VEXGUBA-803029 format. One record per residue (C-alpha): x, y, z; residue in three letters. Coordinates in steps of 0.05 Angstrom, whole numbers, plus 5000, padded with zeros to 4 digits. Example, Ala and Ser with C-alpha at 12.3 -4.5 7.8 and 13.67 -1.06 7.14 Angstrom:
BEGIN
524649105156ala/527349795143ser/
//
This chain:
BEGIN
487249174919met/482048814878val/478048274913gly/471347904909pro/466248154859ala/470948704836gly/471549014906lys/477049534908val/480249724974val/485150284982gly/489650285043val/493050915068glu/496651045133met/494451775142ser/487351965160ser/488052595117glu/489352185054met/483651705070val/478952305079asp/481352595013arg/480451924977ala/473351855004arg/471752564983gln/474252424913asn/470351774912leu/463952154928ser/464652504860tyr/463851834825thr/458451304818asn/463050744841leu/459750284892lys/465349764897asn/471050214924ala/472850294997phe/478550605036phe/481750385102arg/486750735147glu/492350265163ser/499650125153ser/501749615100ala/505149235157glu/498449075189asp/492949035136leu/485849025165pro/483548535111leu/481747795108pro/486547245087asp/486747045013lys/481347554993asp/484547934936phe/486147764864asp/490848344854val/494848794900val/497649434870ile/503049844905ser/505650494877ser/511350824914gly/509650524981val/514950004999phe/520750494998asn/517250865056leu/515750245099ile/520650105155pro/519149345159asp/518749155086lys/518848415099leu/512848465146lys/509048875094ala/510548375039leu/508147805085arg/501648195094glu/500848285019val/501747545007phe/497047375065arg/491247775034val/492647544963thr/489046934936lys/493146344911pro/494946514839gly/493747254853gly/498447804831arg/502548354862leu/503648954816met/508949414845met/512450054822ala/517550344870asp/524550624878gln/530550184889val/537650404905leu/542650004863thr/549050384878gly/552850774931tyr/548951284972leu/553151904988pro/553552065063glu/550152755057asp/544152435022ile/544051845071lys/543752335129ala/537652675097arg/534252005085val/535651765156asp/532152385185thr/526652435132trp/520952195177ala/523952395244gly/
//
């Protein structure tokens, strides 16, 4: 997410990935990038603070997609943008694959 004065905030739900991102950030000279541990369904960020929200392959993993989208729009400034790349099922899902998807995270 890109906010005031070019501030960049990465949100990740696992502490391991936040630690990894912070470690990688330490190899740069960037002073405007930060990482937070949170789910996309409950962003720990102020209202209307970001010009751009970028999501890459996240929404297909979120159980409550509507709640996550509401959060994105809450933190995005009026006239801001959501840039998203994700997977979408447009046809029939065979039962054997559906069973694997249903138990993926459980």
